[in-house]
C-alpha positions as CSV (number, residue, x, y, z in Angstrom):
1,M,10.1,-77.8,19.9
2,N,7.2,-80.0,19.2
3,L,7.0,-80.3,15.4
4,K,3.3,-80.8,15.2
5,K,2.7,-77.8,17.4
6,L,5.0,-75.7,15.2
7,Q,3.4,-76.8,12.0
8,A,-0.1,-76.1,13.4
9,A,1.0,-72.7,14.7
10,L,2.5,-71.8,11.3
11,A,-0.7,-72.8,9.6
12,D,-2.7,-70.5,11.9
13,F,-0.2,-67.7,11.2
14,R,-0.7,-68.2,7.5
15,L,-4.4,-67.8,7.9
16,F,-3.9,-64.7,10.1
17,L,-1.7,-63.2,7.4
18,E,-4.3,-64.0,4.7
19,A,-7.3,-62.7,6.7
20,E,-5.9,-59.7,8.6
21,S,-5.8,-56.2,7.1
22,H,-4.0,-54.3,9.8
23,F,-0.4,-55.1,10.8
24,P,0.9,-52.7,13.4
25,D,4.5,-53.9,13.1
26,L,4.8,-53.6,9.3
27,F,6.6,-50.3,9.6
28,I,9.7,-52.2,10.7
29,Y,10.2,-53.5,7.1
30,E,10.4,-49.9,5.9
31,S,13.3,-49.1,8.3
32,Q,15.0,-52.3,7.3
33,K,14.8,-51.2,3.6
34,I,16.2,-47.8,4.5
35,W,19.0,-49.3,6.4
36,R,20.0,-51.7,3.7
37,E,20.1,-48.8,1.2
38,R,22.0,-46.3,3.3
39,W,24.2,-48.0,5.8
40,D,27.9,-47.7,5.0
41,V,30.4,-48.3,7.8
42,E,33.1,-46.6,5.8
43,A,31.2,-43.4,5.2
44,I,33.2,-40.2,5.8
45,D,30.4,-38.4,7.5
46,F,29.6,-41.3,9.8
47,G,27.1,-39.4,11.9
48,K,25.0,-38.3,8.9
49,M,25.1,-41.8,7.5
50,Y,24.0,-43.3,10.8
51,D,21.2,-40.8,11.2
52,Q,19.9,-41.4,7.6
53,S,20.1,-45.2,8.1
54,L,17.6,-45.1,10.9
55,Q,14.5,-43.5,9.4
56,N,10.8,-44.2,9.1
57,S,7.9,-42.4,7.6
58,Q,5.4,-43.8,10.1
59,S,7.0,-44.3,13.5
60,R,10.2,-43.7,15.4
61,R,9.4,-46.0,18.2
62,L,12.2,-48.4,17.3
63,W,14.6,-45.8,18.6
64,V,12.6,-43.3,20.5
65,G,10.3,-44.1,23.4
66,E,9.6,-43.3,27.1
67,N,13.0,-43.2,28.7
68,F,14.5,-44.8,25.5
69,F,16.8,-42.7,23.2
70,P,19.4,-45.1,21.7
71,K,19.7,-43.2,18.4
72,E,20.2,-39.9,20.1
73,M,22.9,-41.3,22.4
74,M,24.7,-43.0,19.5
75,L,24.8,-39.7,17.6
76,K,26.3,-38.1,20.6
77,F,28.9,-40.8,20.8
78,I,29.7,-40.4,17.1
79,G,30.2,-36.7,17.7
80,L,32.6,-37.6,20.5
81,Q,34.5,-40.6,19.1
82,K,33.5,-41.3,15.5
83,E,36.3,-43.8,14.8
84,Y,35.7,-45.8,18.0
85,V,32.0,-46.1,17.1
86,R,32.9,-47.2,13.6
87,L,35.2,-49.9,15.2
88,A,32.3,-51.0,17.4
89,F,30.0,-51.5,14.4
90,R,32.7,-53.3,12.4
91,D,33.2,-55.7,15.3
92,L,29.4,-56.2,15.7
93,F,29.0,-57.1,12.1
94,N,32.0,-59.4,11.9
95,E,30.3,-62.7,11.1
96,S,33.5,-64.7,11.7
97,K,33.1,-64.1,15.5
98,D,30.7,-65.5,18.1
99,I,27.4,-63.6,18.1
100,S,27.1,-63.5,21.9
101,G,30.6,-62.1,22.3
102,R,30.0,-59.5,19.6
103,M,26.8,-58.3,21.3
104,D,28.4,-58.1,24.7
105,R,31.4,-56.3,23.4
106,F,29.2,-53.7,21.8
107,I,27.6,-53.1,25.2
108,F,31.2,-52.7,26.6
109,Y,32.1,-50.2,23.8
110,C,29.0,-48.2,24.6
111,D,29.8,-48.3,28.3
112,E,33.2,-46.9,27.6
113,L,31.7,-44.2,25.3
114,L,29.2,-43.2,28.0
115,G,32.0,-42.9,30.6
116,E,34.0,-40.6,28.3
117,Y,30.9,-38.6,27.3
118,K,30.1,-37.9,31.0
119,S,33.7,-36.9,31.6
120,V,33.5,-34.4,28.8
121,H,30.0,-33.3,29.8
122,P,30.0,-33.6,33.6
123,K,26.8,-31.6,33.9
124,S,24.9,-33.9,31.5
125,V,22.0,-35.8,32.9
126,E,22.7,-38.7,30.5
127,N,23.3,-41.9,32.4
128,R,22.3,-44.6,29.8
129,H,23.2,-45.4,26.3
130,F,20.2,-47.7,25.8
131,H,22.3,-50.4,24.1
132,D,22.2,-52.7,27.1
133,E,21.5,-56.3,28.1
134,N,18.0,-56.5,26.7
135,Y,19.7,-56.5,23.2
136,H,16.8,-54.7,21.6
137,M,18.8,-52.0,19.8
138,I,21.8,-54.2,19.1
139,S,19.6,-56.9,17.6
140,L,17.9,-54.3,15.4
141,Y,21.2,-53.3,13.9
142,L,21.9,-57.0,13.3
143,A,18.5,-57.7,11.8
144,F,18.8,-54.8,9.4
145,E,22.4,-55.6,8.4
146,F,21.9,-59.4,8.0
147,P,18.1,-59.9,7.4
148,E,18.5,-63.6,6.7
149,N,20.4,-64.4,9.9
150,Y,19.0,-62.2,12.7
151,T,15.7,-60.7,13.9
152,F,14.6,-58.4,16.7
153,Y,15.5,-59.9,20.1
154,D,12.6,-60.2,22.5
155,L,13.2,-62.5,25.5
156,P,9.6,-62.5,26.9
157,V,8.2,-63.4,23.4
158,F,10.9,-66.1,23.1
159,Q,10.1,-67.7,26.4
160,K,6.3,-67.7,25.7
161,M,6.9,-69.0,22.2
162,L,9.0,-71.9,23.4
163,A,6.4,-72.7,26.0
164,A,3.6,-72.7,23.4
165,L,5.7,-75.0,21.2
166,A,6.4,-77.4,24.1
167,A,10.1,-76.8,23.9
168,P,12.3,-78.1,26.8
169,D,14.7,-75.9,28.8
170,I,13.0,-72.5,28.4
171,P,15.7,-69.9,29.1
172,Q,15.3,-67.8,32.2
173,A,17.9,-65.3,31.1
174,N,19.2,-63.9,27.8
175,D,20.4,-66.5,25.3
176,A,20.8,-64.6,22.0
177,E,22.6,-67.4,20.3
178,R,19.8,-69.9,20.9
179,Y,17.2,-67.3,20.0
180,F,18.6,-66.6,16.6
181,K,19.2,-70.3,16.0
182,V,15.6,-71.1,16.8
183,M,14.3,-68.3,14.6
184,R,16.4,-69.6,11.7
185,T,14.9,-73.0,12.2
186,I,11.4,-71.7,12.2
187,F,12.1,-69.7,9.0
188,K,13.2,-72.9,7.3
189,F,9.7,-74.3,8.0
190,M,8.1,-71.1,6.8
191,Q,10.0,-71.3,3.5
192,K,8.2,-74.7,2.9
193,D,4.9,-72.9,3.0
194,E,4.6,-71.0,-0.3
195,A,1.1,-69.7,0.7
196,L,2.5,-68.2,3.9
197,L,5.3,-66.4,2.2
198,A,2.9,-65.2,-0.5
199,A,0.6,-63.8,2.2
200,H,3.5,-62.0,3.8
201,Q,4.7,-60.5,0.5
202,K,1.1,-59.3,-0.4
203,R,1.3,-57.0,2.7
204,L,4.4,-55.3,1.5
205,D,4.9,-52.4,-0.8
206,P,8.2,-52.9,-2.7
207,A,8.6,-49.1,-2.9
208,L,8.4,-48.8,0.8
209,H,9.3,-52.1,2.5
210,Y,12.2,-54.6,2.4
211,T,10.8,-57.6,0.5
212,D,13.8,-60.0,0.4
213,T,14.3,-62.8,3.0
214,S,13.9,-61.3,6.5
215,L,13.7,-63.1,9.8
216,L,11.6,-60.2,11.1
217,L,8.7,-62.4,9.9
218,C,9.7,-64.9,12.6
219,W,9.6,-62.2,15.3
220,E,6.1,-61.4,14.0
221,F,5.2,-65.1,14.3
222,G,6.5,-65.1,17.8
223,K,4.3,-62.2,18.8
224,F,1.3,-63.8,17.0
225,L,1.8,-67.1,18.8
226,T,2.3,-65.6,22.3
227,S,-0.7,-63.4,22.0
228,R,-2.8,-66.5,21.7
229,F,-1.0,-68.7,24.2
230,K,-2.3,-68.8,27.8
């Protein structure tokens, strides 16, 4: 990345945070707070715990959309193979292992669960588990569980962001490891700008939103930057 371009973009982002009054993605910090308070991989009633960990008072679009029902499918998998799902999450959240391998294995676990679900329910129309190679839902789990290390994965935003920052070797396919590494680097620069962090915090309601270190701010920055890059 070009350092001067990054610093200029972060300055523009700070001004945006200070001047703007409407932030359509702010609701994601509410779900992050709820997850942090309720997630417990060892919970006896794993299904209830998972359901309660993914909640939001404003929007469900993180896990419900047009032809997009990852939470619903995961609850069905938990009803079918609770301990296998628990194992999958333990592996995903094992920070001693490579992140790309963990994410790809989680997809494999879901593929296996979908196959078993369809064998148990042969008349079911379900043919997707929605935890696939775009990494959207998997990265959401990671961002909620480890707010300081991961953020929402968005390849198109990443590609445009790197182009706007004059970075070499823009990935043409998924590269989650590089994505998270770049976002951590950007956040280090954000942390040097006290006014930017103050503007971010001013938007948040401590009773509603997660207010500690969160790389979701870097995802917001990526969306901000790419919306202005032609």
